[in-house]
Residue, then its C-alpha position, 0 to 999 in steps of 0.5 A: m055330444n054324448i050323453k056321458q060327456r054331458r052328464h060329466a060337465i053338468a056335475s063339473a058346473l054343480a060342483a064348481s058353483a059351491l067353490t066361492p073362489l071360482v064362482i068370484a074369479r067368474g066376475h060374480k057379485i056375491a059378497n052379500i050371499p050367505e052361502l053357496p049354492l043359494v037354494v031357495e024355497d019353490r014358491l020363487e016359481s010362483f012370483e008373478k010380478t017382477k017386482s016380488a022377484v026383485a025383493f026376494l033377490k034384494q032379501f037374500g043379498a043376490y041383486e047385486d049380481v043382478q045389476k052387474v049384468i043390468d048395467s053391462k047391457t050395451i047395443r052392438a056396434g055395426k050391422g049385427k043389430m039389424r041381423g037380430k044381434r042388437y045387444n051384447 
């Protein structure tokens, strides 16, 4: 991909993440999130335990979207499981 096209795609994706109707149309659960995009502190990167990261997401109301992803993960049918593509 060309550098100009890549930069344009990144800028378009960031701009689209700030529009609530587009985010909801993609299927994200964002009813409890105060604003889009959700900007948080750098201390999120310093978490070492998943429990603290989950508590942080629940505090901001973003865990509902994570739970949707966890619930939708299924085991693939057929021989793809043996070929390193186990989950959908």
